[in-house]
N, C-alpha and C positions, 0 to 999 in steps of 0.2 A: 525610311522610317527608322528612328533610333530606338533601340531596346535598352531600357534601364536595367543594369545588372548590379544589384546591391553587393556591397562589400561585407563579407562575413569573417568573423574571427572565431578560431577554434578555442572553446572554453571548457576546462575540466570542471564538470558539474557533479557527477555521481562518483563518490569515492568508492574504493574497493569494498569497504565494509557495507555500503548501501547495496552495491551490486551482489555481494555475497548473500545478504539478507533476501534480496529480490528472488534470486534463482533457487535459494534454499526453500523459500516459500512456494515457488512454482512446483518444485519437485515434491515437497511434502503434501501440498494440497492435492496434487494429481494422485498420489498414492493413497491418501486418506479418502478421497472421493470414491475411487475404485474399490478399495477394500471395505469402505463403509457401506456401499450398495450390496456387496456380497454378504456382509454380515446381516444387513437388513432383510435380504431375501436370498438365503443360501441355496445354491443349486443342488440337485440330487444327482449323485453319480452311482452307477452300478459297478461296484468294485468287487474284486474276488477275494477280499479280505474282510475280517470282522471289523465292525465300526470302531471297536476299542483299539484296533491296531492301525487305524487310519487317522492321522492327526492333521490333515490338510487344513481343516477349519481353524484349528488351534494356531497354525502358522499364520493364517490370514489375520486372526485377532492380534497375534504378536507383532506382525508388521504394522497393523493399524495403530496399536498402542505406542510402538517405538517411534513412528513418525509423528504421532501426536506430541510426544515429549520433545522431539526435535523441534517441532514448530513452536512449542511453548518457550523453549530455551532461545530460539531464534527471535521471538517477539521481545523477550526480556533484553536481549542484546540490542535490538533496534531501539527500544526505549532508552537504554543507556546512550546509544549513539545520537539520539535526538538532543542530547546535552553536550556530547563530546565531538560531534561531527562539524562539518562546515556549514555555511549559511543556508545551503540548499537542503540539508538534512535536519535542520534545527526544528524543534517542536513548535516554534512560533508560526511556522508556515502551515501547520495543520489545524489550527483553531482560528476561525475568522472573527477576531476580536477588534478589528479596525474597519473603518469606512472603506479603505482601499481594498480590503479583502472582499467585502460584499459587492463592491462595484465590479470587481473581476469575476465574481461568481455570476452576477447578472449578465455580464458580457459573454461568458462561456456558455451559459444557458441559451442566450439569444442566438449566438453565432454557431456554436458547435452542436447543440442539442436540437434546437428548433430550426436551424439552418436559415436564419434571417440574414439579410444583407448587413454588412458592417460598413456604415456610411462614413465613419470618421477615420478608420484605419490607424488608430493610435499605436505607436510602437510599444508603449508601456503596457498595452493590453496583452501582448505576447510575453508570457512568463519565461524566464530563463530556466528555472527549475520546474516544480509542479505548479500548475495554475491553481487558483484558490479553491475551485470546485473539486478538482481531483484530490487535492491535499485534504480537504474536509471529508470527502468520501472515504479516504484511507483511514481517517480518524474514526469515522462511524463504523467501518468494517473491522477496525481493531476492537472496538467495544463488542461488536457481534461475535468476533472470534473468542474474546474472553468468556462470553456467555456460552459459546459452543464448547470451549474447553472445560468449563465448570460442569456443564451437564454431562459431558463425556466422562469426566473423572468421577462424578457422582454415580454414574451407572456401573462403574467397576469397583466402587468403594467396598462393597460387601465381600468381593472375592479377591481383593488386593492384599498383598502381604506387607506393604509399607505405608508410612504415615501420610504421604502426600495425597493420594486419592481419598484415603479415609477422612481427611480433613473436610471433604465436601459431602460426607454422608448425609448431612441434614438437608441437602438440596432436594433429594428424591421425595421425602415426605412433605416438604414445603410445596412442591409442584403437584402433589396428589398421587404419587406412586411412580412405578417404573414406566408404565405405558405413556402417560403424558410427558414424562421426561424424555423418552425416546422420540416421541413425535416432535418435540421442540428441537432436539438435537438433529433430527432428520430435516426439519424445516430450514434450519440455518444452513444446511448443506446446499439447499436450492438457492438460498440468498447468495452464497459464495459463487456458485456456478453462474448465476445471472450476472453478478458483478464482473466475473472474469470475461464473459462475452462482451459486455459494454466496455470494459477496460481495454481489451484488445482492439475493438473497433475504433475507439477514440485515439489510441496510440497510432494506429495505421492511418487514421484520418488526418491527424496532425502531421505525421511524417509525409503524407502526400501533399497536403495543402501548404504547409510551411517549409518543407524541405530543409529541416534543420537537424536531421539525424536523430529524430525522436526514438525510433526503435533501436537503432544501433548504439545509442548512447548508454543503454543498460548493459552493453558488452564492453565498449571501449571506455565509457565514462565521459566522453566528450560530446558536446553539442556545438552547433554553429550559431553564433549570435551576431546580429547586425552591428557593424562598427559604430554606427551612430549612438548606440547604447553606451559605448565606452567613452565617446566624446562628451556626451551629456553628463555622464558620471564624473568625468574629469573636470568639466566646466563647473559642475556643482561643488566639487571638492575645492577648486580654486577659489570660488566665491566664499565658501565657508572659511577657508584659511585667511582670505583678505578681510572678512568680517571680524575674525578673532584679532587680527593685527590692528585693525582700526579701534576695536574695543580696548586693547592693551594700551594703545597710544593715548586714548582718552583717559584711561585710569592713571597713566603716568603723569599726564598734564594736570 
């Protein structure tokens, strides 16, 4: 019995800037979630010093705020890179504005989420970069993070000494006070935690099923892509060149 072994090409997909953004986000979110839960429900310690001489909770808040600003700067950098980066980092991948995007979203939902059988096994259904559903979910989570950042900045606006948090002072009264704003800020934390669990599961799922280096690509930047994809792209490029040559010949005649 013959076993078909596909030919794979090593392709540089994730640029250093994208990988830097990814791991900075991982670190920042981890620190923010841990410190955020401590701030939401601070533990009680029996210390042998006066409370005024124990500043541990102030350090927790400082770490939380510092990593919040790091994450905001990181997001602004990623938005810039959505216009400056390669085709896999481009902003067009994250908004499903074409029929092809929605077809890929339906395919990922059917095969990856609901674990239905893929009867056609089209090579084009396997995305080189982000699949359309993953990319769109990152776009949605970016909007959620912006709301999370705004509510967080609004909560510290009264005690902050510089203009940036104070610019969001109006958010608290709009949402009905500090308590509703804190609830919303806390709720978004659970959204992010749920998203991380789903994200890690799907990355490992793709890595196991497709064996294209899905997980390691965010360290090395490289994925493995079927050679047929390159041949099809090359054939399409040749046809396009030939079509232009024929058109030019007709124009000259």
